[in-house]
KEKE-3310 file (N, C-alpha, C; in steps of 0.2 Angstrom, whole numbers, plus 5000, padded with zeros to 4 digits):
npx = (4966:4974:4971:4979:4992:4992:4991:5001:5013:5011:5015:5029:5033:5031:5041:5053:5054:5054:5068:5074:5071:5076:5090:5089:5081:5075:5062:5048:5043:5030:5026:5032:5026:5013:5016:5020:5008:4999:5005:5003:4989:4985:4995:4991:4978:4980:4989:4977:4969:4976:4978:4964:4965:4973:4969:4954:4948:4947:4954:4967:4984:4993:5009:5013:5004:5005:5019:5017:5006:5003:5013:5008:4997:5001:5010:5000:4994:5005:5005:4995:5001:5011:5023:5037:5034:5043:5052:5042:5041:5056:5055:5046:5052:5062:5053:5046:5053:5055:5041:5042:5049:5042:5030:5035:5039:5024:5019:5025:5021:5008:5006:5009:5013:5023:5038:5044:5045:5056:5062:5057:5052:5057:5046:5036:5033:5034:5049:5051:5058:5063:5057:5049:5056:5069:5065:5063:5075:5081:5073:5078:5093:5090:5084:5098:5104:5096:5097:5109:5110:5102:5109:5120:5115:5116:5107:5095:5077:5076:5077:5066:5065:5076:5073:5062:5069:5077:5071:5062:5072:5076:5066:5059:5068:5068:5056:5054:5057:5046:5030:5020:5006:5001:5000:4998:5004:5010:5017:5020:5012:5018:5030:5027:5025:5035:5044:5037:5040:5054:5055:5049:5057:5071:5070:5066:5078:5087:5081:5084:5099:5101:5097:5106:5118:5115:5115:5128:5132:5130)
npy = (5012:5001:4994:5001:4998:4986:4983:4988:4980:4968:4971:4974:4963:4954:4958:4958:4944:4937:4943:4934:4922:4921:4920:4910:4900:4897:4892:4892:4908:4912:4904:4908:4921:4918:4911:4924:4932:4924:4924:4937:4939:4927:4929:4940:4937:4928:4936:4943:4932:4926:4940:4941:4928:4932:4947:4946:4952:4959:4969:4977:4968:4953:4948:4937:4926:4926:4921:4908:4902:4904:4899:4885:4885:4890:4880:4870:4878:4877:4866:4864:4872:4864:4865:4858:4855:4857:4867:4877:4881:4885:4896:4904:4910:4920:4928:4932:4940:4951:4955:4958:4967:4977:4978:4984:4997:5001:5000:5011:5021:5022:5022:5011:4998:5003:5008:5005:5019:5028:5040:5057:5071:5090:5095:5086:5078:5060:5050:5037:5020:5017:5005:5001:5004:4999:4986:4985:4987:4975:4966:4967:4963:4950:4946:4947:4937:4924:4923:4921:4909:4901:4903:4893:4882:4870:4869:4866:4864:4867:4880:4888:4883:4889:4903:4903:4901:4909:4922:4921:4921:4934:4942:4940:4946:4959:4963:4964:4978:4983:4993:4984:4971:4960:4943:4927:4918:4929:4935:4946:4944:4944:4939:4926:4920:4921:4911:4900:4900:4897:4886:4878:4880:4877:4863:4855:4859:4852:4838:4837:4837:4826:4815:4818:4813:4800:4794:4796:4787:4776)
npz = (4978:4977:4966:4958:4962:4960:4946:4942:4949:4942:4929:4932:4937:4929:4919:4926:4929:4918:4912:4923:4920:4907:4909:4918:4920:4905:4902:4889:4884:4884:4895:4907:4908:4910:4923:4929:4927:4935:4948:4955:4959:4964:4975:4982:4985:4995:5003:5007:5014:5024:5033:5036:5045:5055:5060:5059:5049:5032:5028:5021:5020:5023:5021:5025:5021:5008:5006:5012:5010:4995:4987:4987:4980:4968:4964:4961:4951:4941:4937:4928:4919:4915:4922:4931:4949:4958:4951:4950:4962:4966:4957:4963:4974:4969:4964:4976:4982:4974:4976:4989:4989:4983:4990:5001:4997:4994:5006:5012:5006:5008:5022:5032:5043:5052:5060:5078:5090:5092:5096:5103:5094:5098:5095:5098:5089:5084:5081:5071:5069:5052:5047:5033:5025:5028:5028:5014:5006:5014:5007:4993:4995:4997:4986:4979:4985:4984:4969:4970:4974:4967:4954:4957:4955:4965:4973:4968:4966:4980:4983:4987:5000:5007:5003:5012:5024:5027:5024:5034:5046:5045:5045:5058:5066:5060:5064:5077:5079:5074:5076:5083:5088:5099:5095:5096:5109:5115:5105:5091:5076:5064:5070:5074:5063:5057:5064:5061:5047:5047:5054:5044:5032:5036:5041:5030:5023:5031:5029:5018:5017:5026:5016:5006:5012:5014:5001:4996:5006:5000)
capx = (4974:4976:4971:4986:4999:4990:4994:5010:5015:5010:5021:5036:5034:5033:5047:5057:5054:5056:5073:5078:5070:5080:5096:5092:5076:5073:5057:5044:5040:5023:5025:5033:5022:5007:5017:5019:5002:4994:5008:5001:4983:4987:4997:4986:4972:4983:4989:4971:4966:4981:4975:4958:4966:4978:4965:4947:4945:4948:4955:4975:4986:5000:5013:5015:4999:5008:5024:5015:5000:5003:5017:5005:4994:5006:5012:4995:4994:5011:5002:4991:5005:5016:5031:5038:5031:5050:5054:5039:5042:5060:5053:5041:5058:5064:5046:5042:5058:5051:5035:5042:5052:5036:5024:5037:5036:5016:5019:5030:5017:4999:5007:5006:5019:5027:5043:5043:5045:5064:5062:5052:5057:5055:5038:5033:5032:5039:5054:5050:5061:5060:5054:5046:5064:5075:5063:5064:5082:5083:5071:5084:5097:5088:5084:5102:5106:5092:5099:5118:5109:5099:5115:5125:5112:5117:5100:5089:5073:5075:5078:5060:5066:5081:5067:5058:5073:5081:5065:5060:5076:5077:5058:5058:5071:5065:5048:5055:5056:5040:5025:5014:5001:5002:4995:4998:5010:5014:5020:5015:5010:5025:5035:5024:5024:5043:5045:5034:5042:5061:5055:5048:5062:5077:5067:5067:5085:5089:5082:5090:5105:5102:5095:5112:5122:5113:5116:5135:5137:5127)
capy = (5013:4995:4992:5003:4994:4977:4982:4989:4975:4964:4972:4974:4958:4949:4961:4954:4937:4937:4942:4929:4915:4920:4919:4903:4894:4894:4892:4897:4914:4910:4900:4913:4928:4916:4913:4933:4937:4921:4924:4942:4940:4922:4931:4946:4934:4923:4940:4945:4927:4928:4944:4938:4924:4936:4953:4945:4957:4959:4975:4975:4961:4951:4945:4930:4923:4926:4917:4902:4899:4905:4894:4879:4886:4891:4872:4868:4882:4875:4856:4868:4875:4859:4865:4855:4857:4859:4872:4879:4883:4889:4903:4908:4913:4926:4933:4932:4945:4956:4957:4960:4974:4982:4979:4988:5004:5002:5002:5019:5025:5021:5023:5006:4994:5008:5005:5007:5026:5029:5045:5062:5078:5096:5098:5081:5073:5055:5049:5030:5016:5016:4998:4999:5007:4993:4979:4985:4986:4969:4963:4967:4959:4944:4945:4944:4929:4919:4923:4916:4900:4898:4902:4889:4876:4865:4869:4866:4861:4868:4887:4891:4882:4895:4908:4904:4902:4918:4928:4921:4923:4941:4945:4939:4953:4966:4963:4967:4984:4986:4993:4978:4970:4952:4938:4921:4917:4936:4937:4947:4940:4944:4934:4918:4916:4920:4905:4894:4899:4895:4880:4874:4881:4872:4856:4854:4859:4847:4832:4838:4836:4819:4812:4816:4810:4793:4794:4796:4781:4770)
capz = (4976:4978:4958:4951:4963:4957:4939:4941:4952:4937:4924:4935:4939:4921:4916:4931:4929:4911:4914:4926:4915:4900:4911:4922:4919:4899:4900:4884:4885:4888:4902:4912:4908:4915:4930:4932:4928:4941:4955:4958:4961:4969:4983:4982:4989:5000:5009:5010:5017:5031:5035:5040:5050:5060:5063:5057:5043:5024:5027:5022:5017:5026:5016:5025:5016:5001:5009:5016:5006:4988:4983:4987:4974:4963:4962:4956:4945:4938:4935:4921:4913:4913:4926:4936:4954:4961:4948:4951:4969:4964:4954:4969:4978:4968:4963:4982:4984:4970:4979:4995:4988:4978:4994:5005:4993:4994:5014:5016:5002:5011:5029:5035:5045:5055:5064:5084:5091:5095:5100:5100:5092:5102:5094:5101:5083:5084:5076:5070:5065:5045:5045:5026:5020:5030:5024:5006:5008:5014:5000:4988:4997:4998:4980:4977:4988:4981:4963:4969:4974:4959:4949:4961:4953:4968:4977:4962:4969:4988:4984:4991:5008:5009:5004:5019:5031:5027:5024:5041:5051:5046:5047:5066:5069:5060:5067:5084:5078:5072:5082:5083:5093:5101:5091:5098:5114:5117:5099:5084:5071:5061:5074:5075:5055:5056:5066:5057:5042:5047:5056:5038:5028:5040:5041:5022:5020:5034:5027:5010:5018:5029:5010:5002:5015:5013:4994:4996:5009:4996)
cpx = (4976:4977:4977:4991:4998:4992:5001:5015:5016:5016:5027:5038:5036:5039:5053:5059:5056:5064:5077:5078:5074:5086:5095:5088:5075:5067:5052:5042:5033:5020:5026:5029:5017:5010:5017:5013:4998:4998:5004:4994:4982:4989:4994:4980:4974:4984:4982:4969:4971:4978:4971:4960:4970:4971:4957:4943:4950:4952:4964:4977:4992:5002:5015:5010:5003:5014:5022:5010:5000:5007:5012:4998:4996:5009:5005:4992:5000:5009:5000:4996:5013:5024:5030:5037:5039:5053:5049:5040:5051:5058:5049:5046:5059:5058:5043:5048:5056:5046:5036:5045:5046:5031:5027:5036:5029:5015:5020:5025:5011:5000:5005:5013:5023:5032:5042:5046:5052:5064:5058:5056:5055:5047:5034:5031:5037:5042:5054:5056:5058:5059:5052:5054:5067:5073:5063:5070:5085:5081:5077:5090:5097:5087:5092:5106:5103:5095:5106:5115:5106:5105:5120:5123:5113:5111:5094:5083:5071:5077:5071:5061:5071:5078:5065:5062:5076:5077:5064:5062:5075:5070:5058:5062:5069:5059:5049:5056:5050:5034:5019:5011:5003:4996:4995:5005:5013:5018:5017:5016:5015:5029:5034:5026:5030:5047:5043:5039:5051:5061:5054:5053:5068:5074:5068:5073:5090:5090:5084:5097:5107:5101:5102:5118:5122:5116:5124:5137:5134:5133)
cpy = (5007:4993:4995:5000:4987:4978:4983:4985:4969:4965:4973:4968:4952:4952:4957:4947:4935:4938:4937:4922:4914:4918:4913:4898:4891:4891:4895:4902:4914:4908:4904:4919:4925:4916:4919:4935:4932:4923:4932:4942:4933:4925:4936:4943:4931:4928:4942:4940:4927:4935:4943:4934:4929:4942:4951:4952:4957:4964:4974:4971:4960:4947:4938:4925:4922:4921:4908:4898:4898:4899:4887:4880:4888:4883:4870:4871:4879:4869:4859:4869:4870:4860:4862:4857:4859:4867:4877:4883:4886:4895:4906:4912:4921:4931:4934:4939:4950:4959:4960:4967:4980:4984:4984:4996:5006:5005:5009:5023:5027:5023:5019:5003:4998:5004:5007:5015:5025:5035:5052:5069:5083:5097:5093:5077:5067:5053:5040:5026:5016:5009:4996:5001:5000:4987:4979:4983:4978:4966:4962:4964:4952:4941:4942:4937:4923:4918:4919:4909:4896:4896:4896:4882:4869:4863:4868:4861:4863:4876:4891:4891:4887:4901:4908:4904:4908:4922:4927:4923:4930:4945:4946:4946:4958:4968:4966:4974:4988:4988:4990:4978:4961:4948:4931:4920:4924:4938:4940:4941:4938:4939:4928:4915:4915:4913:4898:4892:4897:4888:4874:4873:4876:4865:4853:4854:4852:4839:4832:4835:4829:4815:4811:4813:4801:4791:4793:4791:4775:4769)
cpz = (4975:4969:4955:4954:4960:4951:4939:4944:4946:4932:4926:4936:4933:4918:4919:4930:4923:4910:4917:4922:4910:4902:4914:4921:4912:4898:4894:4889:4889:4894:4908:4912:4912:4921:4933:4933:4935:4947:4961:4961:4966:4976:4984:4988:4995:5006:5012:5016:5025:5034:5040:5046:5055:5063:5061:5052:5037:5024:5027:5019:5023:5021:5018:5023:5011:5001:5010:5011:4998:4986:4983:4980:4967:4959:4957:4951:4939:4935:4927:4916:4912:4917:4932:4944:4958:4958:4949:4959:4969:4962:4958:4972:4975:4966:4972:4987:4980:4973:4985:4994:4985:4986:4999:5003:4995:5002:5015:5011:5006:5019:5032:5039:5049:5061:5072:5085:5096:5098:5098:5098:5097:5101:5096:5095:5084:5080:5075:5067:5059:5044:5038:5024:5022:5027:5017:5005:5008:5008:4994:4989:4995:4992:4977:4979:4985:4974:4963:4970:4969:4955:4950:4957:4957:4974:4974:4965:4978:4988:4987:4997:5010:5009:5012:5025:5032:5028:5031:5047:5051:5048:5055:5069:5068:5063:5075:5084:5074:5076:5079:5089:5094:5096:5093:5104:5115:5112:5095:5079:5066:5063:5074:5067:5054:5058:5063:5050:5042:5049:5049:5033:5030:5039:5033:5019:5024:5032:5020:5011:5021:5020:5006:5005:5015:5006:4993:5000:5005:4991)
residu = (UNK:UNK:UNK:UNK:UNK:UNK:UNK:UNK:UNK:UNK:UNK:UNK:UNK:UNK:UNK:UNK:UNK:UNK:UNK:UNK:UNK:UNK:UNK:UNK:UNK:UNK:UNK:UNK:UNK:UNK:UNK:UNK:UNK:UNK:UNK:UNK:UNK:UNK:UNK:UNK:UNK:UNK:UNK:UNK:UNK:UNK:UNK:UNK:UNK:UNK:UNK:UNK:UNK:UNK:UNK:UNK:UNK:UNK:UNK:UNK:UNK:UNK:UNK:UNK:UNK:UNK:UNK:UNK:UNK:UNK:UNK:UNK:UNK:UNK:UNK:UNK:UNK:UNK:UNK:UNK:UNK:UNK:UNK:UNK:UNK:UNK:UNK:UNK:UNK:UNK:UNK:UNK:UNK:UNK:UNK:UNK:UNK:UNK:UNK:UNK:UNK:UNK:UNK:UNK:UNK:UNK:UNK:UNK:UNK:UNK:UNK:UNK:UNK:UNK:UNK:UNK:UNK:UNK:UNK:UNK:UNK:UNK:UNK:UNK:UNK:UNK:UNK:UNK:UNK:UNK:UNK:UNK:UNK:UNK:UNK:UNK:UNK:UNK:UNK:UNK:UNK:UNK:UNK:UNK:UNK:UNK:UNK:UNK:UNK:UNK:UNK:UNK:UNK:UNK:UNK:UNK:UNK:UNK:UNK:UNK:UNK:UNK:UNK:UNK:UNK:UNK:UNK:UNK:UNK:UNK:UNK:UNK:UNK:UNK:UNK:UNK:UNK:UNK:UNK:UNK:UNK:UNK:UNK:UNK:UNK:UNK:UNK:UNK:UNK:UNK:UNK:UNK:UNK:UNK:UNK:UNK:UNK:UNK:UNK:UNK:UNK:UNK:UNK:UNK:UNK:UNK:UNK:UNK:UNK:UNK:UNK:UNK:UNK:UNK:UNK:UNK:UNK:UNK)
# end
């Protein structure tokens, strides 16, 4: 089943990123198509790699692999396409939101990433928190926020830092409603990587603010 999601995800991402590129980035079409075709397998591989780190198995994927590892490989890929590293990172942000929405649809269909049990029906059937649907909706909201940040042009080169901060903070909260197991320091893998994500994104944005203040003083 993964191969069908892989192909469908590629097609949808090419269409969405082409639309975004035409409105904001203005890169040659072949570059944005190459970006879209490249980020899906790279993100998938990184998701597998993170799953191996988290659970010592290649079965399944961890979205945080795509969030934390894929941008590094995409920057290297961008050098081949002659796309500036910061521009490449900026484009990874909306692509990450789109991937999040698509992955949550996949989770709902395949039956993973269950929410915690809220109550039981009279017949004994558990009623769970709809974590897949909530995270899918948040992915759409996050995409809108990221597009607003891109449109402002004030955060050029720092859009992915905003993605790390916003996604990490929200994922930490949402992960509290998931049916998970401890990973590190009695935290679930999602909560642990969320903290790392917030730290990285927050640090980059803080350093940007410090740099801007120094520039103003000069």
